[in-house]
TORPA-4810 file (N, C-alpha, C, O; in nm, 3 decimals):
<nodes>
NODE_1_-5.009_3.241_7.432_-5.160_3.228_7.414_-5.235_3.165_7.533_-5.213_3.049_7.570_M
NODE_2_-5.319_3.242_7.588_-5.398_3.195_7.701_-5.489_3.065_7.679_-5.561_3.044_7.581_A
NODE_3_-5.472_2.992_7.779_-5.571_2.860_7.755_-5.595_2.797_7.896_-5.527_2.826_7.995_R
NODE_4_-5.706_2.703_7.896_-5.744_2.657_8.021_-5.639_2.541_8.049_-5.609_2.468_7.954_Y
NODE_5_-5.586_2.522_8.165_-5.490_2.417_8.191_-5.532_2.341_8.313_-5.453_2.256_8.354_T
NODE_6_-5.637_2.357_8.371_-5.677_2.284_8.494_-5.747_2.157_8.446_-5.768_2.144_8.326_D
NODE_7_-5.781_2.067_8.528_-5.844_1.925_8.467_-5.969_1.965_8.428_-6.047_2.041_8.486_A
NODE_8_-5.987_1.885_8.286_-6.091_1.905_8.190_-6.225_1.847_8.270_-6.330_1.911_8.275_S
NODE_9_-6.208_1.720_8.330_-6.331_1.655_8.408_-6.388_1.773_8.509_-6.511_1.771_8.518_C
NODE_10_-6.339_1.850_8.566_-6.393_1.937_8.671_-6.489_2.031_8.587_-6.581_2.086_8.648_R
NODE_11_-6.477_2.050_8.468_-6.575_2.150_8.401_-6.702_2.074_8.374_-6.814_2.126_8.381_Q
NODE_12_-6.676_1.940_8.338_-6.809_1.870_8.307_-6.892_1.843_8.445_-7.015_1.846_8.450_C
NODE_13_-6.812_1.818_8.551_-6.886_1.814_8.685_-6.957_1.946_8.716_-7.074_1.955_8.753_R
NODE_14_-6.875_2.047_8.695_-6.942_2.180_8.737_-7.059_2.208_8.664_-7.149_2.268_8.722_R
NODE_15_-7.075_2.169_8.528_-7.200_2.190_8.450_-7.300_2.081_8.480_-7.418_2.101_8.452_E
NODE_16_-7.267_1.976_8.531_-7.351_1.871_8.554_-7.396_1.796_8.445_-7.508_1.743_8.443_G
NODE_17_-7.296_1.788_8.335_-7.328_1.717_8.206_-7.198_1.685_8.136_-7.094_1.746_8.162_M
NODE_18_-7.205_1.590_8.049_-7.079_1.553_7.967_-7.065_1.661_7.861_-7.160_1.696_7.792_K
NODE_19_-6.941_1.713_7.851_-6.910_1.824_7.748_-6.807_1.751_7.654_-6.751_1.811_7.562_L
NODE_20_-6.787_1.627_7.681_-6.706_1.551_7.569_-6.575_1.623_7.544_-6.537_1.648_7.430_F
NODE_21_-6.510_1.656_7.647_-6.383_1.716_7.643_-6.269_1.617_7.621_-6.163_1.654_7.570_L
NODE_22_-6.288_1.495_7.658_-6.173_1.406_7.657_-6.194_1.281_7.550_-6.130_1.176_7.554_K
NODE_23_-6.290_1.311_7.458_-6.302_1.214_7.349_-6.368_1.093_7.376_-6.476_1.094_7.434_G
NODE_24_-6.312_0.982_7.337_-6.365_0.853_7.381_-6.387_0.813_7.525_-6.476_0.735_7.559_S
NODE_25_-6.293_0.878_7.618_-6.299_0.868_7.764_-6.443_0.892_7.801_-6.497_0.819_7.884_R
NODE_26_-6.509_0.992_7.745_-6.627_1.038_7.819_-6.739_0.930_7.777_-6.855_0.941_7.817_C
NODE_27_-6.698_0.831_7.696_-6.811_0.733_7.673_-6.787_0.601_7.747_-6.851_0.501_7.717_L
NODE_28_-6.682_0.601_7.857_-6.663_0.478_7.925_-6.697_0.515_8.075_-6.740_0.625_8.110_T
NODE_29_-6.671_0.399_8.165_-6.715_0.427_8.285_-6.601_0.509_8.370_-6.615_0.527_8.491_D
NODE_30_-6.494_0.553_8.302_-6.392_0.640_8.347_-6.434_0.777_8.367_-6.372_0.853_8.441_K
NODE_31_-6.537_0.810_8.305_-6.584_0.939_8.283_-6.618_1.003_8.439_-6.666_0.935_8.530_C
NODE_32_-6.588_1.126_8.448_-6.589_1.173_8.587_-6.731_1.184_8.631_-6.761_1.172_8.750_A
NODE_33_-6.826_1.209_8.533_-6.982_1.239_8.564_-7.011_1.080_8.608_-7.074_1.057_8.711_I
NODE_34_-6.968_0.989_8.535_-7.016_0.847_8.594_-6.985_0.811_8.725_-7.063_0.746_8.796_E
NODE_35_-6.844_0.859_8.772_-6.789_0.821_8.894_-6.826_0.922_9.013_-6.836_0.887_9.131_R
NODE_36_-6.845_1.059_8.963_-6.865_1.147_9.067_-6.973_1.244_8.989_-6.928_1.332_8.916_R
NODE_37_-7.101_1.230_9.002_-7.189_1.302_8.941_-7.241_1.419_9.028_-7.361_1.431_9.051_G
NODE_38_-7.151_1.501_9.075_-7.182_1.620_9.163_-7.082_1.706_9.122_-6.990_1.659_9.056_Y
NODE_39_-7.083_1.848_9.155_-7.007_1.957_9.140_-6.876_1.946_9.216_-6.880_1.889_9.325_A
NODE_40_-6.764_1.993_9.173_-6.621_1.976_9.235_-6.624_2.070_9.349_-6.713_2.155_9.352_P
NODE_41_-6.528_2.064_9.452_-6.509_2.155_9.543_-6.578_2.110_9.679_-6.660_2.018_9.681_G
NODE_42_-6.544_2.173_9.783_-6.590_2.151_9.910_-6.737_2.117_9.932_-6.775_2.024_10.004_Q
NODE_43_-6.816_2.202_9.862_-6.946_2.200_9.878_-7.032_2.131_9.764_-7.154_2.143_9.748_H
NODE_44_-6.948_2.060_9.693_-6.993_1.997_9.564_-7.128_1.895_9.598_-7.231_1.889_9.530_G
NODE_45_-7.106_1.837_9.691_-7.202_1.727_9.723_-7.331_1.780_9.819_-7.433_1.714_9.841_Q
NODE_46_-7.307_1.896_9.862_-7.412_1.950_9.966_-7.570_1.974_9.893_-7.678_1.958_9.950_S
NODE_47_-7.550_2.015_9.764_-7.675_2.040_9.690_-7.729_2.159_9.702_-7.822_2.195_9.629_G
NODE_48_-7.673_2.238_9.799_-7.740_2.374_9.848_-7.695_2.483_9.752_-7.594_2.548_9.778_R
NODE_49_-7.765_2.505_9.644_-7.729_2.607_9.562_-7.864_2.689_9.525_-7.963_2.632_9.480_R
NODE_50_-7.858_2.822_9.547_-7.964_2.894_9.512_-7.988_2.923_9.374_-7.898_2.985_9.317_K
NODE_51_-8.085_2.894_9.309_-8.098_2.931_9.182_-8.154_3.064_9.139_-8.251_3.104_9.203_G
NODE_52_-8.108_3.138_9.043_-8.153_3.269_8.997_-8.151_3.269_8.854_-8.092_3.182_8.789_S
NODE_53_-8.220_3.374_8.797_-8.210_3.401_8.655_-8.087_3.418_8.607_-8.048_3.358_8.507_E
NODE_54_-8.000_3.517_8.689_-7.869_3.533_8.628_-7.786_3.419_8.657_-7.696_3.402_8.575_Y
NODE_55_-7.793_3.340_8.750_-7.710_3.229_8.777_-7.726_3.132_8.664_-7.631_3.072_8.616_G
NODE_56_-7.862_3.117_8.620_-7.877_2.996_8.501_-7.815_3.036_8.384_-7.752_2.958_8.312_F
NODE_57_-7.831_3.182_8.357_-7.784_3.246_8.236_-7.636_3.239_8.231_-7.576_3.221_8.125_Q
NODE_58_-7.576_3.254_8.354_-7.438_3.248_8.355_-7.374_3.111_8.329_-7.273_3.097_8.260_L
NODE_59_-7.444_3.005_8.393_-7.404_2.870_8.377_-7.423_2.836_8.224_-7.332_2.775_8.167_R
NODE_60_-7.523_2.868_8.164_-7.543_2.839_8.006_-7.410_2.900_7.942_-7.344_2.826_7.869_E
NODE_61_-7.368_3.029_7.967_-7.267_3.084_7.896_-7.121_3.010_7.925_-7.029_2.995_7.845_K
NODE_62_-7.125_2.973_8.052_-6.989_2.902_8.082_-6.985_2.756_8.020_-6.881_2.698_7.992_Q
NODE_63_-7.104_2.709_8.004_-7.120_2.575_7.937_-7.075_2.582_7.793_-6.990_2.505_7.748_K
NODE_64_-7.131_2.672_7.727_-7.084_2.695_7.580_-6.944_2.736_7.570_-6.886_2.687_7.473_I
NODE_65_-6.884_2.805_7.635_-6.730_2.849_7.663_-6.653_2.718_7.670_-6.565_2.681_7.591_R
NODE_66_-6.695_2.657_7.770_-6.618_2.514_7.793_-6.631_2.404_7.675_-6.533_2.340_7.638_R
NODE_67_-6.747_2.388_7.623_-6.765_2.302_7.511_-6.661_2.331_7.389_-6.595_2.243_7.334_I
NODE_68_-6.657_2.467_7.358_-6.580_2.502_7.257_-6.432_2.547_7.279_-6.346_2.578_7.197_Y
NODE_69_-6.427_2.542_7.413_-6.262_2.566_7.455_-6.229_2.736_7.434_-6.118_2.771_7.395_G
NODE_70_-6.326_2.824_7.462_-6.299_2.942_7.438_-6.298_3.030_7.574_-6.385_3.016_7.660_I
NODE_71_-6.195_3.117_7.585_-6.183_3.219_7.715_-6.287_3.330_7.707_-6.350_3.360_7.605_L
NODE_72_-6.297_3.378_7.805_-6.401_3.473_7.833_-6.379_3.598_7.716_-6.474_3.627_7.643_E
NODE_73_-6.268_3.658_7.706_-6.261_3.770_7.630_-6.293_3.731_7.464_-6.358_3.805_7.390_R
NODE_74_-6.246_3.628_7.431_-6.266_3.588_7.294_-6.411_3.536_7.283_-6.469_3.547_7.175_Q
NODE_75_-6.460_3.492_7.370_-6.622_3.453_7.367_-6.702_3.581_7.365_-6.802_3.578_7.293_F
NODE_76_-6.678_3.685_7.425_-6.737_3.804_7.411_-6.713_3.870_7.281_-6.798_3.944_7.233_H
NODE_77_-6.607_3.848_7.226_-6.570_3.900_7.073_-6.670_3.830_6.976_-6.727_3.891_6.885_G
NODE_78_-6.686_3.707_6.998_-6.791_3.615_6.915_-6.919_3.675_6.916_-6.980_3.706_6.813_Y
NODE_79_-6.969_3.696_7.051_-7.103_3.742_7.080_-7.111_3.879_7.006_-7.213_3.894_6.939_F
NODE_80_-7.024_3.979_7.006_-7.037_4.108_6.941_-7.045_4.092_6.808_-7.129_4.158_6.747_E
NODE_81_-6.964_4.004_6.739_-6.965_3.990_6.587_-7.111_3.922_6.566_-7.180_3.965_6.473_K
NODE_82_-7.155_3.827_6.642_-7.287_3.770_6.611_-7.402_3.858_6.632_-7.506_3.829_6.573_A
NODE_83_-7.400_3.964_6.708_-7.494_4.056_6.731_-7.496_4.151_6.625_-7.599_4.214_6.605_S
NODE_84_-7.393_4.169_6.554_-7.392_4.254_6.420_-7.450_4.189_6.288_-7.484_4.254_6.189_R
NODE_85_-7.455_4.066_6.301_-7.502_3.998_6.191_-7.652_4.000_6.169_-7.723_4.021_6.268_Q
NODE_86_-7.707_3.980_6.058_-7.830_3.956_6.035_-7.898_3.809_6.116_-7.827_3.711_6.139_K
NODE_87_-8.033_3.816_6.148_-8.070_3.686_6.214_-8.060_3.684_6.347_-8.037_3.790_6.405_G
NODE_88_-8.074_3.567_6.417_-8.099_3.539_6.566_-7.953_3.551_6.609_-7.866_3.482_6.555_I
NODE_89_-7.928_3.631_6.698_-7.798_3.638_6.773_-7.735_3.520_6.822_-7.618_3.488_6.799_T
NODE_90_-7.838_3.440_6.907_-7.786_3.330_6.964_-7.747_3.215_6.865_-7.647_3.148_6.889_G
NODE_91_-7.822_3.192_6.757_-7.787_3.103_6.645_-7.659_3.139_6.574_-7.582_3.053_6.532_E
NODE_92_-7.638_3.274_6.560_-7.527_3.333_6.485_-7.411_3.299_6.560_-7.304_3.269_6.506_N
NODE_93_-7.428_3.302_6.689_-7.316_3.283_6.793_-7.269_3.139_6.785_-7.149_3.112_6.782_L
NODE_94_-7.370_3.040_6.781_-7.324_2.898_6.767_-7.261_2.871_6.635_-7.162_2.798_6.626_L
NODE_95_-7.321_2.930_6.529_-7.259_2.911_6.399_-7.112_2.948_6.369_-7.035_2.880_6.302_V
NODE_96_-7.084_3.067_6.431_-6.936_3.111_6.429_-6.847_3.017_6.517_-6.732_2.990_6.481_L
NODE_97_-6.893_2.976_6.616_-6.824_2.860_6.702_-6.808_2.737_6.616_-6.696_2.687_6.602_L
NODE_98_-6.903_2.690_6.564_-6.898_2.568_6.481_-6.812_2.594_6.364_-6.749_2.495_6.327_E
NODE_99_-6.795_2.697_6.299_-6.716_2.708_6.192_-6.573_2.740_6.209_-6.502_2.764_6.112_C
NODE_100_-6.526_2.742_6.346_-6.384_2.742_6.382_-6.326_2.625_6.318_-6.388_2.520_6.302_R
NODE_101_-6.198_2.646_6.278_-6.122_2.521_6.212_-6.100_2.412_6.311_-6.111_2.298_6.267_L
NODE_102_-6.071_2.426_6.436_-6.056_2.330_6.515_-6.188_2.244_6.541_-6.195_2.121_6.548_D
NODE_103_-6.287_2.335_6.553_-6.423_2.257_6.560_-6.451_2.167_6.455_-6.475_2.048_6.475_N
NODE_104_-6.450_2.227_6.325_-6.456_2.162_6.206_-6.368_2.023_6.203_-6.417_1.912_6.181_I
NODE_105_-6.242_2.046_6.228_-6.163_1.930_6.236_-6.205_1.823_6.330_-6.189_1.704_6.305_S
NODE_106_-6.255_1.864_6.427_-6.331_1.758_6.520_-6.454_1.703_6.479_-6.484_1.584_6.495_Y
NODE_107_-6.529_1.791_6.424_-6.647_1.736_6.380_-6.640_1.640_6.252_-6.730_1.560_6.227_R
NODE_108_-6.537_1.653_6.180_-6.511_1.567_6.055_-6.455_1.439_6.115_-6.465_1.339_6.044_L
NODE_109_-6.398_1.425_6.236_-6.340_1.312_6.282_-6.193_1.306_6.276_-6.136_1.199_6.296_G
NODE_110_-6.136_1.400_6.254_-5.974_1.417_6.249_-5.920_1.411_6.377_-5.800_1.384_6.390_F
NODE_111_-5.995_1.433_6.481_-5.956_1.428_6.620_-6.043_1.372_6.722_-6.163_1.387_6.699_A
NODE_112_-6.011_1.308_6.835_-6.105_1.260_6.928_-6.192_1.377_7.015_-6.300_1.355_7.071_P
NODE_113_-6.126_1.495_7.011_-6.186_1.594_7.088_-6.147_1.732_7.031_-6.057_1.743_6.947_S
NODE_114_-6.224_1.848_7.083_-6.174_1.976_7.035_-6.037_2.018_7.074_-5.964_2.086_7.001_R
NODE_115_-6.009_1.975_7.189_-5.878_2.022_7.246_-5.778_1.928_7.163_-5.676_1.992_7.139_K
NODE_116_-5.775_1.823_7.121_-5.688_1.751_7.054_-5.679_1.817_6.896_-5.575_1.822_6.830_A
NODE_117_-5.791_1.859_6.859_-5.802_1.917_6.725_-5.747_2.048_6.727_-5.701_2.086_6.620_A
NODE_118_-5.741_2.128_6.828_-5.672_2.241_6.833_-5.511_2.226_6.842_-5.437_2.305_6.784_R
NODE_119_-5.468_2.130_6.911_-5.331_2.098_6.903_-5.277_2.060_6.766_-5.170_2.104_6.723_Q
NODE_120_-5.359_1.976_6.698_-5.324_1.938_6.568_-5.314_2.051_6.467_-5.224_2.056_6.383_L
NODE_121_-5.420_2.150_6.481_-5.429_2.282_6.412_-5.277_2.359_6.434_-5.213_2.406_6.340_V
NODE_122_-5.242_2.363_6.549_-5.136_2.444_6.610_-5.016_2.389_6.562_-4.924_2.468_6.536_L
NODE_123_-4.996_2.238_6.539_-4.882_2.198_6.486_-4.879_2.164_6.339_-4.811_2.073_6.293_H
NODE_124_-4.960_2.245_6.267_-4.979_2.257_6.122_-4.995_2.119_6.053_-4.926_2.089_5.956_R
NODE_125_-5.085_2.037_6.106_-5.112_1.919_6.046_-5.235_1.926_5.937_-5.258_1.826_5.868_H
NODE_126_-5.311_2.041_5.923_-5.401_2.051_5.843_-5.384_2.168_5.727_-5.307_2.264_5.735_F
NODE_127_-5.462_2.143_5.630_-5.452_2.263_5.519_-5.602_2.298_5.502_-5.693_2.222_5.536_T
NODE_128_-5.620_2.420_5.447_-5.765_2.471_5.420_-5.729_2.521_5.260_-5.644_2.605_5.230_V
NODE_129_-5.806_2.455_5.178_-5.787_2.496_5.036_-5.630_2.481_5.000_-5.581_2.571_4.932_N
NODE_130_-5.549_2.376_5.040_-5.418_2.339_5.005_-5.327_2.442_5.056_-5.222_2.463_4.995_D
NODE_131_-5.359_2.518_5.176_-5.265_2.606_5.219_-5.262_2.570_5.388_-5.367_2.560_5.452_R
NODE_132_-5.154_2.554_5.440_-5.137_2.558_5.580_-5.203_2.647_5.671_-5.181_2.768_5.666_I
NODE_133_-5.278_2.598_5.751_-5.339_2.703_5.849_-5.322_2.642_5.985_-5.366_2.530_6.013_V
NODE_134_-5.251_2.727_6.075_-5.239_2.678_6.218_-5.306_2.774_6.314_-5.258_2.792_6.426_D
NODE_135_-5.409_2.830_6.274_-5.479_2.918_6.367_-5.619_2.850_6.405_-5.710_2.858_6.322_I
NODE_136_-5.639_2.788_6.520_-5.758_2.710_6.557_-5.886_2.790_6.536_-5.990_2.731_6.508_P
NODE_137_-5.881_2.919_6.548_-5.994_3.006_6.543_-6.035_3.048_6.392_-6.136_3.115_6.369_S
NODE_138_-5.962_3.011_6.310_-5.958_3.043_6.155_-6.114_3.001_6.132_-6.159_2.895_6.174_F
NODE_139_-6.189_3.093_6.063_-6.328_3.070_6.023_-6.337_2.996_5.883_-6.305_3.055_5.780_Q
NODE_140_-6.381_2.868_5.884_-6.401_2.803_5.780_-6.523_2.841_5.694_-6.634_2.844_5.748_V
NODE_141_-6.509_2.873_5.556_-6.628_2.906_5.474_-6.693_2.788_5.387_-6.634_2.686_5.353_K
NODE_142_-6.806_2.817_5.362_-6.867_2.711_5.274_-6.784_2.686_5.141_-6.749_2.779_5.069_P
NODE_143_-6.757_2.552_5.117_-6.678_2.535_4.995_-6.538_2.510_5.035_-6.466_2.451_4.954_G
NODE_144_-6.493_2.546_5.147_-6.354_2.524_5.187_-6.327_2.376_5.213_-6.410_2.307_5.272_D
NODE_145_-6.207_2.324_5.167_-6.166_2.190_5.172_-6.065_2.179_5.279_-5.963_2.246_5.266_I
NODE_146_-6.078_2.102_5.387_-5.990_2.063_5.484_-5.938_1.932_5.471_-6.006_1.830_5.463_I
NODE_147_-5.792_1.941_5.468_-5.705_1.814_5.458_-5.626_1.799_5.558_-5.590_1.891_5.632_K
NODE_148_-5.586_1.653_5.571_-5.471_1.632_5.656_-5.358_1.624_5.575_-5.360_1.550_5.476_V
NODE_149_-5.245_1.699_5.608_-5.138_1.704_5.524_-5.078_1.565_5.511_-5.086_1.475_5.594_R
NODE_150_-5.012_1.561_5.389_-4.935_1.437_5.331_-4.859_1.376_5.448_-4.873_1.262_5.492_E
NODE_151_-4.774_1.470_5.491_-4.658_1.406_5.595_-4.714_1.370_5.735_-4.646_1.321_5.826_K
NODE_152_-4.861_1.406_5.743_-4.923_1.398_5.881_-5.023_1.278_5.876_-5.091_1.256_5.976_S
NODE_153_-5.034_1.201_5.768_-5.118_1.094_5.736_-5.095_0.958_5.815_-5.176_0.865_5.818_R
NODE_154_-4.984_0.962_5.874_-4.940_0.839_5.956_-4.959_0.869_6.116_-4.899_0.797_6.196_N
NODE_155_-5.030_0.958_6.154_-5.041_1.015_6.305_-5.162_0.914_6.356_-5.277_0.914_6.312_I
NODE_156_-5.112_0.835_6.450_-5.218_0.725_6.492_-5.345_0.810_6.566_-5.458_0.764_6.548_D
NODE_157_-5.333_0.916_6.637_-5.447_0.991_6.678_-5.538_1.012_6.585_-5.649_0.965_6.611_L
NODE_158_-5.523_1.079_6.461_-5.606_1.086_6.349_-5.657_0.964_6.309_-5.779_0.951_6.299_I
NODE_159_-5.578_0.868_6.282_-5.627_0.733_6.226_-5.746_0.664_6.347_-5.854_0.618_6.310_H
NODE_160_-5.713_0.667_6.457_-5.806_0.628_6.572_-5.933_0.708_6.570_-6.043_0.655_6.589_L
NODE_161_-5.918_0.829_6.547_-6.033_0.911_6.553_-6.128_0.878_6.436_-6.245_0.846_6.456_A
NODE_162_-6.068_0.886_6.303_-6.131_0.849_6.192_-6.212_0.723_6.183_-6.307_0.714_6.106_L
NODE_163_-6.172_0.617_6.270_-6.232_0.504_6.280_-6.375_0.513_6.341_-6.464_0.434_6.310_K
NODE_164_-6.389_0.604_6.420_-6.526_0.648_6.475_-6.608_0.742_6.409_-6.727_0.762_6.437_D
NODE_165_-6.538_0.805_6.314_-6.614_0.917_6.248_-6.734_0.887_6.191_-6.738_0.782_6.127_A
NODE_166_-6.837_0.954_6.200_-6.967_0.908_6.134_-7.046_0.813_6.207_-7.160_0.794_6.164_G
NODE_167_-7.012_0.752_6.302_-7.094_0.675_6.386_-7.197_0.740_6.461_-7.170_0.844_6.521_K
NODE_168_-7.317_0.689_6.465_-7.422_0.750_6.543_-7.496_0.865_6.474_-7.618_0.877_6.485_G
NODE_169_-7.420_0.949_6.402_-7.508_1.052_6.346_-7.397_1.104_6.242_-7.276_1.088_6.257_F
NODE_170_-7.463_1.172_6.131_-7.393_1.246_6.041_-7.434_1.382_6.022_-7.556_1.398_6.027_E
NODE_171_-7.368_1.480_6.003_-7.407_1.609_6.009_-7.425_1.662_5.846_-7.325_1.669_5.775_L
NODE_172_-7.542_1.695_5.802_-7.568_1.739_5.664_-7.482_1.840_5.616_-7.469_1.848_5.494_P
NODE_173_-7.415_1.929_5.698_-7.352_2.029_5.654_-7.206_2.023_5.627_-7.142_2.122_5.592_W
NODE_174_-7.151_1.892_5.647_-7.020_1.842_5.621_-7.002_1.730_5.540_-7.074_1.632_5.556_L
NODE_175_-6.918_1.733_5.459_-6.886_1.602_5.376_-6.739_1.544_5.402_-6.640_1.617_5.400_R
NODE_176_-6.733_1.410_5.427_-6.614_1.361_5.465_-6.567_1.251_5.380_-6.645_1.162_5.348_L
NODE_177_-6.443_1.251_5.339_-6.374_1.152_5.247_-6.283_1.086_5.323_-6.171_1.138_5.326_D
NODE_178_-6.302_0.961_5.403_-6.193_0.907_5.479_-6.081_0.863_5.389_-5.965_0.883_5.425_K
NODE_179_-6.105_0.813_5.288_-5.993_0.764_5.206_-5.897_0.864_5.162_-5.782_0.830_5.137_A
NODE_180_-5.937_0.992_5.148_-5.853_1.088_5.098_-5.825_1.185_5.223_-5.766_1.293_5.210_K
NODE_181_-5.866_1.144_5.327_-5.856_1.215_5.470_-5.881_1.365_5.444_-5.796_1.447_5.479_M
NODE_182_-6.003_1.405_5.378_-6.026_1.537_5.362_-6.174_1.565_5.385_-6.253_1.471_5.368_E
NODE_183_-6.218_1.680_5.421_-6.358_1.701_5.434_-6.399_1.847_5.381_-6.311_1.928_5.350_G
NODE_184_-6.507_1.872_5.374_-6.561_2.002_5.308_-6.681_2.055_5.405_-6.761_1.979_5.461_E
NODE_185_-6.682_2.178_5.415_-6.775_2.258_5.472_-6.890_2.295_5.364_-6.876_2.393_5.292_L
NODE_186_-6.989_2.222_5.356_-7.105_2.232_5.242_-7.170_2.350_5.253_-7.192_2.410_5.148_L
NODE_187_-7.212_2.408_5.375_-7.287_2.520_5.398_-7.277_2.562_5.558_-7.246_2.479_5.643_E
NODE_188_-7.305_2.689_5.588_-7.300_2.713_5.724_-7.431_2.646_5.795_-7.547_2.658_5.755_R
NODE_189_-7.384_2.571_5.910_-7.501_2.500_5.974_-7.607_2.566_6.015_-7.600_2.684_6.052_P
NODE_190_-7.723_2.496_6.014_-7.853_2.561_6.079_-7.865_2.502_6.221_-7.812_2.397_6.255_K
NODE_191_-7.937_2.578_6.298_-7.935_2.540_6.451_-7.992_2.407_6.483_-7.953_2.341_6.579_R
NODE_192_-8.093_2.366_6.394_-8.127_2.220_6.436_-8.039_2.119_6.388_-8.059_2.002_6.422_L
NODE_193_-7.933_2.153_6.305_-7.837_2.044_6.272_-7.697_2.056_6.343_-7.595_1.995_6.308_D
NODE_194_-7.708_2.155_6.461_-7.585_2.157_6.540_-7.632_2.070_6.670_-7.728_2.102_6.742_I
NODE_195_-7.555_1.964_6.688_-7.575_1.873_6.797_-7.506_1.922_6.941_-7.418_1.856_6.996_P
NODE_196_-7.548_2.023_6.982_-7.489_2.112_7.100_-7.622_2.135_7.198_-7.702_2.222_7.165_T
NODE_197_-7.641_2.065_7.305_-7.757_2.071_7.377_-7.705_2.203_7.477_-7.632_2.193_7.576_T
NODE_198_-7.760_2.314_7.427_-7.736_2.447_7.511_-7.847_2.536_7.468_-7.903_2.527_7.359_V
NODE_199_-7.875_2.626_7.562_-7.990_2.736_7.533_-7.919_2.869_7.508_-7.903_2.947_7.602_Q
NODE_200_-7.877_2.898_7.387_-7.788_3.012_7.359_-7.872_3.145_7.380_-7.812_3.252_7.393_E
NODE_201_-8.016_3.140_7.384_-8.074_3.252_7.409_-8.062_3.304_7.551_-8.101_3.417_7.580_Q
NODE_202_-8.015_3.231_7.627_-7.977_3.270_7.763_-7.853_3.351_7.767_-7.841_3.434_7.857_M
NODE_203_-7.769_3.336_7.688_-7.639_3.391_7.661_-7.676_3.536_7.629_-7.623_3.630_7.688_V
NODE_204_-7.779_3.553_7.525_-7.832_3.687_7.465_-7.868_3.757_7.572_-7.822_3.870_7.590_V
NODE_205_-7.955_3.700_7.660_-8.029_3.774_7.772_-7.931_3.807_7.870_-7.945_3.911_7.933_E
NODE_206_-7.828_3.728_7.894_-7.720_3.762_8.001_-7.657_3.902_7.966_-7.650_3.997_8.044_L
NODE_207_-7.609_3.901_7.826_-7.532_4.010_7.772_-7.608_4.127_7.755_-7.549_4.235_7.744_Y
NODE_208_-7.747_4.120_7.752_-7.826_4.236_7.729_-7.868_4.313_7.862_-7.935_4.416_7.861_S
NODE_209_-7.824_4.255_7.968_-7.858_4.314_8.098_-7.783_4.454_8.105_-7.794_4.526_8.204_K
</nodes>
């Protein structure tokens, strides 16, 4: 299975913003953006970048891919699926990405980052409607119940993540029961309720060229 294996912090520096790829580390002084707030590479500090419409659109696409941990081919597949659905294509795209099992597990607080959530899913630590699912891209539907498996409830990573779950903001489209270590997707999220700072319409414009 193809996946990104380079340093995660390089992606945040390239996009010039925190993508929260390393969980709680991103909230400390050790965050790469705090220490080196410029793009990686030989010319990162020069600041000599020519801005173009295509360049801005491409950066926005790369930003969304990196936030959700999606490679190019899979991302394009999501876009094609979103374009066939009713409604606004850009919003449909974000909803599809938000409803991935690894993202839902992260949003519920079962993991400190999407990368960690992906690993937990692959290692069969979660069930959906009492059935083990080990596919990170599995599309969770409204009414689905996501649980931490009984034998996985002593994992320190999950407990540490759950301690911070719900702090700062709560998502109205998710329900979390910390005591039972389970959550539910109540409804497909609306764009205003997705706390992801991106301009998804730029991606639509990019693919429409």
